[in-house]
Biopython code that builds the backbone (N, CA, C, O; Angstrom):
import numpy as np
from Bio.PDB.StructureBuilder import StructureBuilder

atoms = [
    (1, "MET", "N", (142.076, 116.312, 10.374)),
    (1, "MET", "CA", (142.343, 117.371, 11.553)),
    (1, "MET", "C", (143.982, 116.655, 12.102)),
    (1, "MET", "O", (144.414, 117.017, 13.197)),
    (2, "ALA", "N", (144.598, 115.891, 11.456)),
    (2, "ALA", "CA", (145.766, 115.466, 11.169)),
    (2, "ALA", "C", (146.540, 116.410, 10.785)),
    (2, "ALA", "O", (147.576, 116.591, 11.425)),
    (3, "ARG", "N", (146.234, 117.250, 9.641)),
    (3, "ARG", "CA", (146.826, 118.433, 8.848)),
    (3, "ARG", "C", (147.153, 120.031, 9.949)),
    (3, "ARG", "O", (148.212, 120.650, 9.855)),
    (4, "TYR", "N", (145.805, 120.527, 11.100)),
    (4, "TYR", "CA", (146.492, 121.446, 11.687)),
    (4, "TYR", "C", (147.464, 120.521, 12.635)),
    (4, "TYR", "O", (148.326, 121.355, 12.916)),
    (5, "GLU", "N", (147.836, 119.372, 13.266)),
    (5, "GLU", "CA", (148.374, 119.204, 14.206)),
    (5, "GLU", "C", (149.982, 119.107, 13.582)),
    (5, "GLU", "O", (150.917, 118.762, 14.305)),
    (6, "GLU", "N", (150.164, 119.480, 12.069)),
    (6, "GLU", "CA", (151.466, 119.044, 11.814)),
    (6, "GLU", "C", (151.592, 121.320, 11.371)),
    (6, "GLU", "O", (152.486, 121.643, 10.589)),
    (7, "LEU", "N", (151.385, 121.580, 11.502)),
    (7, "LEU", "CA", (150.973, 123.287, 10.985)),
    (7, "LEU", "C", (151.578, 123.843, 12.626)),
    (7, "LEU", "O", (152.183, 124.911, 12.723)),
    (8, "ILE", "N", (151.313, 122.967, 13.811)),
    (8, "ILE", "CA", (151.088, 123.943, 14.595)),
    (8, "ILE", "C", (152.530, 123.101, 15.318)),
    (8, "ILE", "O", (152.367, 121.985, 15.812)),
    (9, "PRO", "N", (153.743, 123.681, 15.312)),
    (9, "PRO", "CA", (154.764, 123.291, 15.650)),
    (9, "PRO", "C", (154.749, 123.502, 17.333)),
    (9, "PRO", "O", (154.385, 124.480, 17.986)),
    (10, "LYS", "N", (155.359, 122.032, 17.828)),
    (10, "LYS", "CA", (155.202, 122.123, 19.905)),
    (10, "LYS", "C", (156.257, 122.340, 20.209)),
    (10, "LYS", "O", (157.310, 121.886, 19.762)),
    (11, "PRO", "N", (156.023, 123.226, 21.186)),
    (11, "PRO", "CA", (157.415, 123.935, 21.841)),
    (11, "PRO", "C", (158.725, 122.779, 21.857)),
    (11, "PRO", "O", (158.713, 121.623, 21.434)),
    (12, "ARG", "N", (159.797, 123.516, 22.480)),
    (12, "ARG", "CA", (160.873, 122.375, 22.190)),
    (12, "ARG", "C", (161.195, 122.819, 23.487)),
    (12, "ARG", "O", (161.325, 121.935, 24.333)),
    (13, "GLY", "N", (161.353, 123.984, 23.834)),
    (13, "GLY", "CA", (161.472, 123.716, 25.586)),
    (13, "GLY", "C", (161.016, 123.273, 26.562)),
    (13, "GLY", "O", (160.219, 122.336, 26.505)),
    (14, "ARG", "N", (161.302, 123.688, 27.433)),
    (14, "ARG", "CA", (160.171, 123.012, 28.955)),
    (14, "ARG", "C", (160.295, 123.703, 29.764)),
    (14, "ARG", "O", (161.363, 124.313, 29.697)),
    (15, "PHE", "N", (159.409, 124.059, 30.953)),
    (15, "PHE", "CA", (159.044, 124.609, 31.778)),
    (15, "PHE", "C", (160.165, 123.998, 33.399)),
    (15, "PHE", "O", (160.151, 122.782, 33.203)),
    (16, "LEU", "N", (161.023, 124.215, 34.739)),
    (16, "LEU", "CA", (161.254, 123.561, 35.526)),
    (16, "LEU", "C", (160.668, 124.491, 36.443)),
    (16, "LEU", "O", (160.473, 125.703, 36.546)),
    (17, "ARG", "N", (160.346, 122.788, 37.439)),
    (17, "ARG", "CA", (160.549, 123.528, 38.707)),
    (17, "ARG", "C", (162.075, 123.717, 39.758)),
    (17, "ARG", "O", (162.412, 122.535, 39.814)),
    (18, "VAL", "N", (162.657, 124.142, 40.211)),
    (18, "VAL", "CA", (163.612, 124.884, 41.124)),
    (18, "VAL", "C", (163.343, 124.778, 42.294)),
    (18, "VAL", "O", (162.273, 124.700, 42.897)),
    (19, "LYS", "N", (164.280, 124.777, 42.569)),
    (19, "LYS", "CA", (164.814, 125.004, 43.763)),
    (19, "LYS", "C", (166.283, 125.777, 44.150)),
    (19, "LYS", "O", (167.472, 125.471, 44.060)),
    (20, "CYS", "N", (165.445, 127.056, 44.674)),
    (20, "CYS", "CA", (166.930, 127.793, 44.983)),
    (20, "CYS", "C", (168.511, 127.124, 45.929)),
    (20, "CYS", "O", (168.659, 126.509, 46.985)),
    (21, "PRO", "N", (169.296, 127.564, 45.041)),
    (21, "PRO", "CA", (170.443, 126.542, 46.810)),
    (21, "PRO", "C", (170.856, 128.037, 47.803)),
    (21, "PRO", "O", (172.001, 128.026, 48.256)),
    (22, "SER", "N", (170.511, 128.529, 47.938)),
    (22, "SER", "CA", (170.692, 130.049, 48.909)),
    (22, "SER", "C", (169.674, 129.982, 49.939)),
    (22, "SER", "O", (170.056, 129.764, 51.090)),
    (23, "CYS", "N", (168.165, 130.169, 49.653)),
    (23, "CYS", "CA", (167.026, 130.659, 50.608)),
    (23, "CYS", "C", (166.440, 129.511, 50.475)),
    (23, "CYS", "O", (165.741, 129.591, 51.485)),
    (24, "GLY", "N", (166.140, 128.383, 49.971)),
    (24, "GLY", "CA", (164.978, 127.313, 49.645)),
    (24, "GLY", "C", (163.741, 127.351, 48.867)),
    (24, "GLY", "O", (163.235, 126.289, 48.504)),
    (25, "ASN", "N", (163.121, 128.654, 48.532)),
    (25, "ASN", "CA", (162.244, 129.057, 47.663)),
    (25, "ASN", "C", (162.455, 128.069, 46.200)),
    (25, "ASN", "O", (163.505, 127.796, 45.619)),
    (26, "GLU", "N", (161.231, 127.721, 45.914)),
    (26, "GLU", "CA", (160.633, 127.325, 44.795)),
    (26, "GLU", "C", (160.414, 127.869, 44.247)),
    (26, "GLU", "O", (160.026, 128.965, 44.652)),
    (27, "GLN", "N", (160.488, 127.477, 42.254)),
    (27, "GLN", "CA", (159.983, 128.900, 41.739)),
    (27, "GLN", "C", (160.197, 128.091, 40.806)),
    (27, "GLN", "O", (160.987, 127.147, 40.829)),
    (28, "VAL", "N", (159.239, 128.546, 39.612)),
    (28, "VAL", "CA", (159.217, 127.808, 38.438)),
    (28, "VAL", "C", (160.179, 128.490, 37.173)),
    (28, "VAL", "O", (159.365, 129.413, 37.181)),
    (29, "ILE", "N", (160.853, 128.765, 36.430)),
    (29, "ILE", "CA", (162.108, 128.705, 35.275)),
    (29, "ILE", "C", (161.138, 128.208, 34.203)),
    (29, "ILE", "O", (160.319, 127.290, 34.182)),
    (30, "PHE", "N", (161.500, 129.095, 33.359)),
    (30, "PHE", "CA", (161.519, 128.354, 31.379)),
    (30, "PHE", "C", (162.942, 127.416, 31.377)),
    (30, "PHE", "O", (163.747, 127.959, 32.134)),
    (31, "GLU", "N", (163.538, 126.114, 30.733)),
    (31, "GLU", "CA", (164.444, 126.144, 29.847)),
    (31, "GLU", "C", (165.810, 126.418, 29.367)),
    (31, "GLU", "O", (167.009, 126.186, 29.524)),
    (32, "LYS", "N", (165.086, 126.931, 28.818)),
    (32, "LYS", "CA", (166.142, 128.109, 28.175)),
    (32, "LYS", "C", (165.803, 129.255, 28.261)),
    (32, "LYS", "O", (164.827, 129.594, 27.591)),
    (33, "PRO", "N", (166.318, 130.015, 28.906)),
    (33, "PRO", "CA", (166.215, 131.891, 29.849)),
    (33, "PRO", "C", (167.153, 132.644, 28.155)),
    (33, "PRO", "O", (168.046, 132.352, 27.359)),
    (34, "THR", "N", (166.031, 133.840, 28.482)),
    (34, "THR", "CA", (166.892, 134.502, 27.576)),
    (34, "THR", "C", (167.347, 135.467, 28.290)),
    (34, "THR", "O", (167.928, 136.349, 27.656)),
    (35, "VAL", "N", (167.261, 135.607, 29.573)),
    (35, "VAL", "CA", (168.091, 136.860, 30.512)),
    (35, "VAL", "C", (168.167, 135.458, 31.617)),
    (35, "VAL", "O", (167.780, 134.289, 31.589)),
    (36, "ARG", "N", (168.980, 136.442, 32.668)),
    (36, "ARG", "CA", (169.874, 135.890, 33.673)),
    (36, "ARG", "C", (167.989, 135.481, 34.524)),
    (36, "ARG", "O", (167.063, 136.067, 33.964)),
    (37, "VAL", "N", (167.669, 134.718, 35.529)),
    (37, "VAL", "CA", (166.815, 134.320, 36.357)),
    (37, "VAL", "C", (167.295, 134.671, 37.668)),
    (37, "VAL", "O", (168.286, 134.203, 38.228)),
    (38, "MET", "N", (166.625, 135.401, 38.033)),
    (38, "MET", "CA", (167.019, 135.413, 39.393)),
    (38, "MET", "C", (165.977, 134.819, 40.548)),
    (38, "MET", "O", (164.824, 135.144, 40.265)),
    (39, "CYS", "N", (166.070, 134.013, 41.812)),
    (39, "CYS", "CA", (165.514, 134.230, 42.606)),
    (39, "CYS", "C", (164.606, 135.000, 43.308)),
    (39, "CYS", "O", (165.279, 135.729, 44.038)),
    (40, "ARG", "N", (163.499, 135.207, 43.459)),
    (40, "ARG", "CA", (162.492, 135.835, 43.466)),
    (40, "ARG", "C", (162.997, 136.333, 44.997)),
    (40, "ARG", "O", (163.519, 137.447, 45.057)),
    (41, "ILE", "N", (162.853, 135.515, 46.283)),
    (41, "ILE", "CA", (163.180, 135.978, 47.883)),
    (41, "ILE", "C", (164.772, 136.508, 47.922)),
    (41, "ILE", "O", (164.970, 137.500, 48.624)),
    (42, "CYS", "N", (165.809, 135.981, 47.292)),
    (42, "CYS", "CA", (167.355, 136.360, 47.824)),
    (42, "CYS", "C", (168.206, 136.958, 46.651)),
    (42, "CYS", "O", (169.376, 137.323, 46.768)),
    (43, "ASP", "N", (167.430, 137.010, 45.463)),
    (43, "ASP", "CA", (167.795, 137.573, 44.159)),
    (43, "ASP", "C", (169.346, 136.761, 43.981)),
    (43, "ASP", "O", (170.352, 137.468, 43.930)),
    (44, "GLN", "N", (169.446, 135.596, 43.912)),
    (44, "GLN", "CA", (170.024, 134.835, 43.905)),
    (44, "GLN", "C", (170.132, 133.944, 42.095)),
    (44, "GLN", "O", (168.998, 133.678, 41.695)),
    (45, "VAL", "N", (170.998, 133.616, 41.326)),
    (45, "VAL", "CA", (170.543, 133.436, 40.044)),
    (45, "VAL", "C", (170.588, 132.056, 39.851)),
    (45, "VAL", "O", (171.659, 131.475, 39.676)),
    (46, "LEU", "N", (169.753, 131.614, 39.864)),
    (46, "LEU", "CA", (169.372, 130.691, 39.085)),
    (46, "LEU", "C", (169.074, 129.756, 37.652)),
    (46, "LEU", "O", (168.978, 128.548, 37.434)),
    (47, "ALA", "N", (168.977, 131.101, 36.739)),
    (47, "ALA", "CA", (169.584, 130.231, 35.939)),
    (47, "ALA", "C", (170.383, 131.803, 34.272)),
    (47, "ALA", "O", (169.924, 132.913, 34.002)),
    (48, "GLU", "N", (171.272, 131.256, 33.817)),
    (48, "GLU", "CA", (172.503, 132.052, 33.034)),
    (48, "GLU", "C", (172.036, 131.552, 31.393)),
    (48, "GLU", "O", (171.718, 130.405, 31.078)),
    (49, "PRO", "N", (172.109, 132.982, 30.304)),
    (49, "PRO", "CA", (171.109, 132.186, 28.552)),
    (49, "PRO", "C", (172.735, 131.538, 28.315)),
    (49, "PRO", "O", (173.623, 131.942, 29.066)),
    (50, "ARG", "N", (173.026, 130.611, 27.331)),
    (50, "ARG", "CA", (173.835, 129.622, 27.228)),
    (50, "ARG", "C", (173.293, 130.353, 25.610)),
    (50, "ARG", "O", (174.435, 130.743, 25.366)),
    (51, "GLY", "N", (172.556, 130.787, 24.466)),
    (51, "GLY", "CA", (172.630, 130.453, 23.024)),
    (51, "GLY", "C", (171.071, 129.615, 23.030)),
    (51, "GLY", "O", (170.264, 130.047, 22.207)),
    (52, "GLY", "N", (170.600, 128.415, 23.934)),
    (52, "GLY", "CA", (170.472, 126.895, 23.973)),
    (52, "GLY", "C", (169.637, 127.435, 24.942)),
    (52, "GLY", "O", (169.233, 128.583, 25.126)),
    (53, "LYS", "N", (169.403, 126.069, 25.704)),
    (53, "LYS", "CA", (169.226, 125.503, 26.835)),
    (53, "LYS", "C", (170.312, 126.548, 27.694)),
    (53, "LYS", "O", (171.371, 127.096, 27.386)),
    (54, "GLY", "N", (169.774, 126.528, 28.481)),
    (54, "GLY", "CA", (170.012, 127.864, 29.811)),
    (54, "GLY", "C", (171.515, 126.802, 30.763)),
    (54, "GLY", "O", (171.832, 125.662, 30.424)),
    (55, "LYS", "N", (172.156, 127.567, 31.885)),
    (55, "LYS", "CA", (172.976, 127.133, 32.574)),
    (55, "LYS", "C", (172.142, 127.125, 33.817)),
    (55, "LYS", "O", (172.313, 128.070, 34.586)),
    (56, "ILE", "N", (171.166, 126.099, 34.169)),
    (56, "ILE", "CA", (170.683, 125.559, 35.882)),
    (56, "ILE", "C", (171.407, 125.762, 36.036)),
    (56, "ILE", "O", (172.406, 125.445, 35.390)),
    (57, "LEU", "N", (171.347, 126.456, 37.046)),
    (57, "LEU", "CA", (171.868, 126.347, 38.816)),
    (57, "LEU", "C", (171.580, 126.316, 39.846)),
    (57, "LEU", "O", (172.180, 126.646, 40.869)),
    (58, "ALA", "N", (170.325, 125.786, 39.621)),
    (58, "ALA", "CA", (169.496, 125.775, 40.880)),
    (58, "ALA", "C", (168.810, 123.837, 40.522)),
    (58, "ALA", "O", (168.758, 123.246, 39.444)),
    (59, "GLU", "N", (168.467, 123.434, 41.687)),
    (59, "GLU", "CA", (168.729, 122.492, 41.851)),
    (59, "GLU", "C", (166.776, 121.874, 41.390)),
    (59, "GLU", "O", (165.717, 122.111, 41.970)),
    (60, "ILE", "N", (167.126, 120.940, 39.958)),
    (60, "ILE", "CA", (166.197, 121.103, 39.367)),
    (60, "ILE", "C", (164.922, 119.708, 39.893)),
    (60, "ILE", "O", (165.235, 118.531, 39.714)),
    (61, "LEU", "N", (163.612, 120.067, 40.492)),
    (61, "LEU", "CA", (163.082, 120.017, 41.204)),
    (61, "LEU", "C", (161.936, 118.441, 40.311)),
    (61, "LEU", "O", (161.855, 117.269, 40.678)),
    (62, "GLU", "N", (161.189, 119.215, 38.997)),
    (62, "GLU", "CA", (160.924, 118.286, 38.081)),
    (62, "GLU", "C", (160.562, 119.240, 36.972)),
    (62, "GLU", "O", (160.542, 120.464, 36.837)),
    (63, "TYR", "N", (160.175, 117.771, 35.943)),
    (63, "TYR", "CA", (160.423, 118.951, 35.068)),
    (63, "TYR", "C", (158.620, 118.922, 34.493)),
    (63, "TYR", "O", (158.007, 117.944, 34.065)),
    (64, "LEU", "N", (158.105, 120.362, 34.675)),
    (64, "LEU", "CA", (156.788, 120.250, 33.907)),
    (64, "LEU", "C", (155.893, 120.018, 32.032)),
    (64, "LEU", "O", (156.374, 120.576, 31.045)),
    (65, "PRO", "N", (154.906, 119.326, 31.967)),
    (65, "PRO", "CA", (154.655, 118.734, 31.208)),
    (65, "PRO", "C", (154.417, 120.184, 30.331)),
    (65, "PRO", "O", (154.050, 120.142, 29.157)),
]
sb = StructureBuilder()
sb.init_structure("model")
sb.init_model(0)
sb.init_chain("A")
sb.init_seg("    ")
for serial, (resi, resn, name, xyz) in enumerate(atoms, 1):
    if name == "N":
        sb.init_residue(resn, " ", resi, " ")
    sb.init_atom(name, np.array(xyz, "f"), 0.0, 1.0, " ", f" {name:<3s}", serial, name[0])
structure = sb.get_structure()
């Protein structure tokens, strides 16, 4: 069974729970975004792509497993 675990790669990115700096809305985003991530309530930019890990512009509340 150990063979199958080696064949399936583990994800390199994590999900984050962030808080919008302008309206306080909490939202779950991916730490490596490929597009600009906006707040669902006020359209504030929460994260921008940077080729690898994104630039997170919101307050990070927790890292999700």
